[in-house]
C-alpha positions as a printed NumPy array, in Angstrom:
array([[ 16.489,  23.039, -17.406],
       [ 16.617,  20.484, -19.949],
       [ 15.46 ,  16.883, -19.264],
       [ 18.402,  14.745, -18.219],
       [ 17.455,  11.956, -20.576],
       [ 15.773,  13.535, -23.703],
       [ 16.887,  17.193, -23.482],
       [ 13.36 ,  18.708, -23.813],
       [ 12.136,  21.405, -21.484],
       [  8.338,  20.59 , -20.991],
       [  7.86 ,  19.618, -17.367],
       [  5.171,  19.233, -14.66 ],
       [  5.927,  19.556, -10.857],
       [  5.209,  16.349,  -9.009],
       [  6.018,  17.455,  -5.341],
       [  8.111,  20.114,  -3.573],
       [  9.807,  18.574,  -0.488],
       [ 11.059,  21.997,   0.51 ],
       [ 14.692,  23.228,   0.642],
       [ 16.791,  20.556,   2.296],
       [ 20.429,  19.794,   3.311],
       [ 22.348,  17.008,   1.78 ],
       [ 20.932,  13.923,   3.511],
       [ 24.373,  12.021,   3.615],
       [ 26.518,  14.774,   5.053],
       [ 26.318,  14.286,   8.846],
       [ 27.515,  17.164,  10.929],
       [ 30.087,  17.669,  13.671],
       [ 29.056,  19.834,  16.612],
       [ 30.791,  22.813,  15.105],
       [ 29.04 ,  22.443,  11.808],
       [ 25.494,  22.191,  13.103],
       [ 23.394,  25.087,  11.696],
       [ 25.824,  26.006,   8.984],
       [ 24.803,  23.342,   6.465],
       [ 23.505,  24.668,   3.166],
       [ 19.991,  23.951,   1.895],
       [ 19.097,  23.046,  -1.62 ],
       [ 15.797,  22.776,  -3.399],
       [ 14.42 ,  19.203,  -3.471],
       [ 11.685,  19.059,  -6.133],
       [ 10.529,  16.175,  -8.23 ],
       [  9.429,  16.901, -11.816],
       [  7.977,  15.078, -14.662],
       [  9.122,  15.33 , -18.321],
       [  6.119,  15.423, -20.509],
       [  8.216,  14.303, -23.538],
       [  9.965,  11.073, -22.384],
       [  8.   ,  10.572, -19.08 ],
       [ 11.237,  10.444, -16.96 ],
       [ 10.862,  11.833, -13.342],
       [ 13.802,  13.65 , -12.078],
       [ 15.114,  16.506,  -9.801],
       [ 15.067,  19.955, -11.212],
       [ 18.184,  21.017,  -9.328],
       [ 21.666,  19.436,  -9.307],
       [ 24.014,  19.649,  -6.332],
       [ 27.423,  19.175,  -7.909],
       [ 28.865,  15.758,  -7.532],
       [ 32.119,  17.116,  -6.049],
       [ 29.897,  18.448,  -3.206],
       [ 27.791,  15.309,  -2.805],
       [ 30.391,  12.579,  -2.831],
       [ 33.517,  14.218,  -1.277],
       [ 32.936,  12.987,   2.208],
       [ 29.857,  10.906,   2.572],
       [ 29.638,   8.135,   5.157],
       [ 27.451,   5.276,   3.629],
       [ 28.987,   1.786,   3.722],
       [ 27.282,  -1.049,   1.795],
       [ 28.701,  -3.732,   4.052],
       [ 26.925,  -2.728,   7.19 ],
       [ 23.732,  -4.742,   6.613],
       [ 23.428,  -8.446,   6.355],
       [ 20.415,  -8.276,   3.934],
       [ 22.296,  -6.156,   1.458],
       [ 25.345,  -8.482,   1.571],
       [ 23.199, -11.52 ,   0.996],
       [ 21.576,  -9.532,  -1.898],
       [ 25.031,  -8.778,  -3.515],
       [ 26.174, -12.395,  -3.108],
       [ 23.032, -13.624,  -4.933],
       [ 23.507, -11.11 ,  -7.645],
       [ 27.123, -12.159,  -8.328],
       [ 26.241, -15.919,  -8.296],
       [ 23.294, -15.409, -10.677],
       [ 25.184, -13.305, -13.187],
       [ 28.035, -15.951, -13.138],
       [ 25.787, -18.985, -13.523],
       [ 23.774, -17.403, -16.348],
       [ 26.496, -15.914, -18.538],
       [ 30.041, -16.643, -17.562],
       [ 30.397, -19.869, -15.546],
       [ 32.488, -21.742, -18.126],
       [ 34.699, -18.797, -19.166],
       [ 38.378, -19.335, -18.935],
       [ 39.002, -15.848, -17.654],
       [ 36.397, -13.206, -16.614],
       [ 36.398,  -9.725, -15.315],
       [ 33.971,  -7.17 , -13.595],
       [ 33.971,  -3.44 , -13.231],
       [ 31.832,  -1.895, -10.42 ],
       [ 30.861,   1.71 , -10.788],
       [ 30.289,   3.403,  -7.427],
       [ 31.831,   0.326,  -5.79 ],
       [ 31.746,   1.815,  -2.305],
       [ 33.596,  -0.502,   0.224],
       [ 33.921,  -3.28 ,  -2.31 ],
       [ 31.234,  -5.548,  -0.818],
       [ 29.784,  -6.53 ,  -4.274],
       [ 33.136,  -7.031,  -5.867],
       [ 34.23 ,  -9.296,  -3.028],
       [ 31.569, -11.882,  -4.113],
       [ 32.689, -11.681,  -7.736],
       [ 36.317, -12.123,  -6.6  ],
       [ 35.321, -15.332,  -4.736],
       [ 33.927, -16.534,  -8.08 ],
       [ 37.197, -16.161,  -9.751],
       [ 36.743, -12.728, -11.575],
       [ 39.362, -10.06 , -11.991],
       [ 37.776,  -7.146, -10.202],
       [ 38.003,  -3.436, -10.394],
       [ 36.019,  -0.757,  -8.497],
       [ 35.512,   2.957,  -9.209],
       [ 34.54 ,   5.005,  -6.125],
       [ 34.244,   8.759,  -5.886],
       [ 34.673,   9.083,  -2.112],
       [ 38.414,   8.884,  -1.142],
       [ 38.137,   7.311,   2.259],
       [ 35.702,   4.695,   1.219],
       [ 37.897,   3.86 ,  -1.769],
       [ 40.738,   3.464,   0.764],
       [ 38.575,   1.081,   2.823],
       [ 38.033,  -1.048,  -0.201],
       [ 41.755,  -1.164,  -1.088],
       [ 42.603,  -2.09 ,   2.413],
       [ 40.084,  -5.   ,   1.994],
       [ 42.198,  -6.17 ,  -1.069],
       [ 39.502,  -4.996,  -3.623],
       [ 41.442,  -2.91 ,  -6.262],
       [ 39.512,   0.406,  -6.444],
       [ 40.158,   3.569,  -8.403],
       [ 39.297,   6.786,  -6.628],
       [ 37.524,   8.734,  -9.428],
       [ 34.203,   9.642, -10.877],
       [ 33.226,   7.292, -13.626],
       [ 32.609,   8.873, -17.033],
       [ 33.832,   8.344, -20.591],
       [ 37.184,  10.004, -19.932],
       [ 37.717,   7.511, -16.935],
       [ 36.606,   4.607, -19.127],
       [ 39.107,   5.448, -21.781],
       [ 41.864,   5.588, -19.201],
       [ 41.324,   1.98 , -18.21 ],
       [ 43.562,  -0.632, -19.851],
       [ 40.862,  -3.169, -20.649],
       [ 37.205,  -3.837, -21.21 ],
       [ 35.035,  -6.119, -19.034],
       [ 32.684,  -9.047, -19.242],
       [ 30.461,  -7.657, -16.446],
       [ 29.874,  -4.023, -15.569],
       [ 27.939,  -3.5  , -12.313],
       [ 26.058,  -0.42 , -11.167],
       [ 24.096,  -0.944,  -7.915],
       [ 22.105,   1.897,  -6.707],
       [ 24.176,   4.487,  -8.565],
       [ 22.766,   4.669, -12.033],
       [ 20.172,   7.26 , -10.909],
       [ 22.814,   9.414,  -9.273],
       [ 24.576,  10.569, -12.375],
       [ 25.158,  14.139, -13.042],
       [ 27.241,  13.216, -16.183],
       [ 24.576,  10.797, -17.279],
       [ 25.337,  10.608, -20.975],
       [ 29.096,  10.457, -20.504],
       [ 28.696,   7.613, -18.03 ],
       [ 26.527,   5.668, -20.63 ],
       [ 29.107,   6.19 , -23.197],
       [ 31.743,   5.048, -20.76 ],
       [ 29.773,   1.811, -20.073],
       [ 29.362,   1.232, -23.845],
       [ 33.102,   1.75 , -24.182],
       [ 34.183,  -0.658, -21.452],
       [ 31.599,  -3.44 , -22.044],
       [ 32.879,  -6.442, -23.958],
       [ 30.993,  -7.399, -27.22 ],
       [ 29.05 , -10.172, -25.403],
       [ 29.267,  -8.504, -22.041],
       [ 26.405,  -7.753, -19.55 ],
       [ 25.823,  -4.526, -17.756],
       [ 23.907,  -5.268, -14.573],
       [ 22.08 ,  -2.143, -13.473],
       [ 20.077,  -1.991, -10.261],
       [ 17.875,   0.954,  -9.524],
       [ 14.96 ,   1.957,  -7.349],
       [ 11.722,   1.361,  -9.253],
       [  9.612,   4.396,  -9.441],
       [  6.499,   2.159,  -9.67 ],
       [  7.129,   0.905,  -6.19 ],
       [  8.178,   4.241,  -4.84 ],
       [  4.68 ,   5.507,  -5.777],
       [  2.951,   2.416,  -4.667],
       [  4.646,   2.454,  -1.292],
       [  4.433,   6.217,  -0.911],
       [  8.166,   6.006,  -0.4  ],
       [  8.862,   9.652,  -0.941],
       [ 11.818,   9.609,   1.234],
       [ 13.737,   7.92 ,  -1.533],
       [ 13.756,  11.191,  -3.205],
       [ 16.967,  13.081,  -2.222],
       [ 19.672,  15.09 ,  -3.763],
       [ 21.924,  12.085,  -4.678],
       [ 19.055,  10.662,  -6.658],
       [ 18.703,  12.802,  -9.689],
       [ 16.566,  10.371, -11.74 ],
       [ 13.625,   8.071, -10.888],
       [ 13.423,   5.282, -13.579],
       [ 10.762,   3.003, -14.853],
       [ 11.612,   0.276, -17.302],
       [ 10.327,   2.445, -20.194],
       [ 12.427,   5.443, -19.267],
       [ 15.686,   3.596, -18.396],
       [ 15.455,   1.779, -21.741],
       [ 14.839,   5.082, -23.588],
       [ 18.107,   6.346, -22.12 ],
       [ 20.077,   3.199, -22.915],
       [ 18.947,   3.015, -26.437],
       [ 20.416,   6.457, -27.095],
       [ 23.843,   4.887, -26.475],
       [ 23.63 ,   1.717, -28.346],
       [ 22.446,  -0.47 , -25.544],
       [ 19.279,  -2.057, -24.327],
       [ 17.586,  -4.065, -21.57 ],
       [ 17.272,  -7.685, -22.449],
       [ 16.354,  -8.979, -18.99 ],
       [ 14.787,  -7.538, -15.775],
       [ 13.587,  -8.927, -12.387],
       [ 12.002,  -7.24 ,  -9.446],
       [ 13.727,  -7.38 ,  -6.079],
       [ 12.373,  -6.366,  -2.773],
       [ 15.712,  -4.734,  -1.792],
       [ 15.471,  -1.114,  -0.825],
       [ 11.592,  -1.331,  -0.714],
       [ 11.476,  -2.371,  -4.388],
       [ 14.203,  -2.321,  -7.096],
       [ 14.781,  -3.541, -10.605],
       [ 17.745,  -5.632, -11.472],
       [ 18.194,  -5.205, -15.145],
       [ 20.589,  -6.847, -17.472],
       [ 21.681,  -4.822, -20.523],
       [ 23.618,  -5.652, -23.658],
       [ 24.904,  -3.921, -26.755],
       [ 21.834,  -3.387, -28.968],
       [ 20.627,  -6.525, -30.73 ],
       [ 23.088,  -8.935, -28.947],
       [ 20.565, -10.753, -26.892],
       [ 16.896, -11.59 , -27.053],
       [ 14.304, -10.025, -24.555],
       [ 13.386, -12.473, -21.841],
       [  9.811, -13.353, -20.716],
       [ 10.507, -11.826, -17.396],
       [ 11.281,  -8.403, -18.936],
       [  8.232,  -8.488, -21.163],
       [  5.995,  -9.447, -18.205],
       [  7.228,  -6.458, -16.168],
       [  6.821,  -4.206, -18.996],
       [  3.242,  -5.325, -19.379],
       [  2.5  ,  -4.697, -15.689],
       [  4.015,  -1.256, -15.976],
       [  1.799,  -0.315, -18.873],
       [ -1.336,  -1.777, -17.293],
       [ -0.682,   0.16 , -14.141],
       [ -0.25 ,   3.345, -16.203],
       [  2.997,   3.982, -14.292],
       [  4.379,   6.452, -16.763],
       [  1.316,   8.658, -16.831],
       [  1.366,  12.011, -14.985],
       [ -1.926,  11.332, -13.278],
       [ -0.19 ,   8.458, -11.284],
       [  2.412,  10.888, -10.068],
       [ -0.36 ,  13.366,  -8.886],
       [ -2.001,  10.547,  -6.811],
       [  1.38 ,   9.851,  -5.264],
       [  1.962,  13.373,  -4.143],
       [ -1.554,  13.47 ,  -2.561],
       [ -0.647,  10.216,  -0.604],
       [  2.448,  11.824,   0.74 ],
       [  0.564,  14.535,   2.447],
       [ -1.809,  12.066,   4.121],
       [  1.307,  10.011,   5.314],
       [  2.858,  13.142,   6.948],
       [ -0.393,  13.67 ,   9.027],
       [ -0.457,   9.935,  10.224],
       [  3.241,   9.904,  11.219],
       [  3.072,  13.253,  13.179],
       [ -0.005,  12.118,  14.929],
       [  1.591,   8.964,  16.114],
       [  4.881,  10.543,  17.321],
       [  2.958,  13.401,  19.109],
       [  0.602,  11.001,  20.873],
       [  3.479,   8.791,  22.017],
       [  5.435,  11.791,  23.321],
       [  2.336,  13.033,  25.15 ],
       [  2.182,   9.688,  26.903],
       [  5.762,  10.201,  28.138],
       [  7.394,   7.637,  25.925],
       [ 11.033,   7.927,  24.802],
       [ 11.502,   7.734,  21.088],
       [ 14.659,   6.998,  19.07 ],
       [ 14.963,   6.884,  15.353],
       [ 16.402,   3.552,  14.163],
       [ 18.982,   4.034,  11.398],
       [ 20.223,   7.242,   9.971],
       [ 19.847,   6.541,   6.224],
       [ 19.926,   9.32 ,   3.726],
       [ 16.285,   8.845,   2.941],
       [ 15.535,   9.264,   6.694],
       [ 16.755,  12.847,   6.561],
       [ 14.316,  13.536,   3.614],
       [ 11.502,  12.314,   5.759],
       [ 12.65 ,  14.099,   9.027],
       [ 13.137,  17.374,   7.267],
       [  9.887,  17.263,   5.179],
       [  7.779,  16.068,   8.154],
       [  9.673,  18.555,  10.424],
       [ 10.603,  15.941,  13.064],
       [ 13.395,  17.109,  15.312],
       [ 14.721,  16.655,  18.771],
       [ 11.455,  17.581,  20.358],
       [ 10.132,  14.102,  19.147],
       [ 13.273,  11.939,  18.649],
       [ 16.036,  11.928,  21.171],
       [ 18.579,  10.015,  19.042],
       [ 19.17 ,   8.333,  15.668],
       [ 20.613,   4.918,  16.447],
       [ 23.242,   3.669,  14.013],
       [ 25.629,   0.718,  13.453],
       [ 27.957,   2.753,  11.25 ],
       [ 30.752,   3.979,  13.523],
       [ 31.806,   6.602,  11.008],
       [ 28.798,   8.62 ,  12.346],
       [ 29.797,   8.558,  15.953],
       [ 29.347,  11.97 ,  17.734],
       [ 27.745,  13.411,  14.627],
       [ 24.308,  15.079,  14.126],
       [ 21.761,  14.706,  11.404],
       [ 21.578,  17.457,   8.745],
       [ 18.774,  19.785,   9.046],
       [ 17.117,  18.569,  12.27 ],
       [ 20.404,  18.116,  14.151],
       [ 19.341,  14.926,  15.993],
       [ 22.408,  13.397,  17.638],
       [ 23.628,   9.967,  16.425],
       [ 24.039,   7.145,  18.961],
       [ 26.024,   4.022,  18.095],
       [ 23.779,   1.   ,  18.684],
       [ 26.193,  -1.166,  20.635],
       [ 27.011,   1.713,  23.021],
       [ 23.347,   2.214,  24.164],
       [ 22.625,   1.582,  27.812],
       [ 18.973,   1.511,  27.664],
       [ 16.519,   1.005,  24.735],
       [ 13.594,   3.481,  24.155],
       [ 10.017,   2.755,  24.402],
       [  9.642,   3.302,  20.818],
       [ 11.865,   2.859,  17.704],
       [ 10.802,   5.012,  14.802],
       [ 12.383,   2.925,  11.96 ],
       [ 13.852,   5.219,   9.337],
       [ 15.642,   2.283,   7.765],
       [ 12.207,   0.662,   7.008],
       [ 13.58 ,  -1.06 ,   3.863],
       [ 15.368,  -3.569,   6.163],
       [ 12.089,  -4.301,   8.012],
       [ 12.478,  -8.095,   8.05 ],
       [ 16.063,  -7.974,   9.219],
       [ 15.447,  -5.296,  11.896],
       [ 12.417,  -7.34 ,  13.375],
       [ 14.488, -10.538,  13.306],
       [ 17.416,  -9.   ,  15.131],
       [ 15.379,  -7.314,  17.759],
       [ 13.052, -10.078,  18.888],
       [ 14.385,  -9.746,  22.473],
       [ 13.564,  -6.024,  22.661],
       [ 10.043,  -6.63 ,  21.174],
       [  9.503,  -9.269,  23.821],
       [ 10.367,  -6.622,  26.423],
       [  7.676,  -4.286,  25.028],
       [  9.731,  -1.989,  22.782],
       [  7.597,  -0.821,  19.96 ],
       [  9.017,  -0.705,  16.413],
       [  7.045,   1.802,  14.328],
       [  7.658,   1.783,  10.428],
       [  6.7  ,   5.164,   8.869],
       [  6.551,   3.434,   5.416],
       [  5.476,  -0.173,   5.048],
       [  6.226,  -1.508,   1.526],
       [  3.278,  -3.138,  -0.174],
       [  5.266,  -5.927,  -1.89 ]])
């Protein structure tokens, strides 16, 4: 293959996470065992230093019927509200009229906060039923994949373009970048949020590698991509959301000066040798140690006769379950708030989904797959913890 960013063909393998099913396609009873498997391998480009998957599952397969909703967790809603308020206060507070386009807008949660600030809003969402949910919630949403063709079909340009957790999903990467360039007003700001590969490696958060995530950016590599399309980072801040993310502000090349925050983060990235292949090699070695530790904990708990449920059924949880080979012999259920997953089974390991509010009895141990919401989960479950229910986090971010 050619590098998704620079087009070169010189790669090193970082880690092979085995053939896996699509982590966000949960299964009906009739579908169990019939789900296709795809290679899940992380590679490193020796030319531009971008880490990425070496296999693409077509976007029409990945996003046709996924069940993720961004409005189901309070922490994420609070994060989106803060983003909207900060962007407005910094750049557009006194504007007579202002507009925002959200790429991969999901159920419209992010756009709702912009709408409350007086923005004209438009979402572009690839999954039909989730786009319908957003429209029902009075958030105008176009059911489409965003790319240059979609951008040219829109009747206007925008002051703010938002891409929260989707910029590393892009099969049509360069067309999407051209589309953003096309739709961004001359003094507009593109707000890009992406999982930070520096923290994925520091946290041994290998479960954030899955088929939807085609690219794994650092500041250096995302800026190399943007500059090919006449744009550049001018600001960045680190956020603890999703275990460690970058919130970057992007402008047309030369329109804004780089901030001290961006330069400080770039300095730390350089000092940590984040973009060197040896750092990726150490990450792969730590994943193998983590596997042994988790399997030992679960096996010992089971031998003591404890019941263990998975808490949450995030996509990343399925990467972990399938790579560690954790199935119904260790976990009885995956417990979810999202009612779109009622009566479904996890892909690959076929663990049944239970809806949290419908549980009669808690387990002895919750194995927390949604570890990135650790603070919220511990806060919301103080009563269970007081009754002796153990909450085990397979990955603990070192933030």
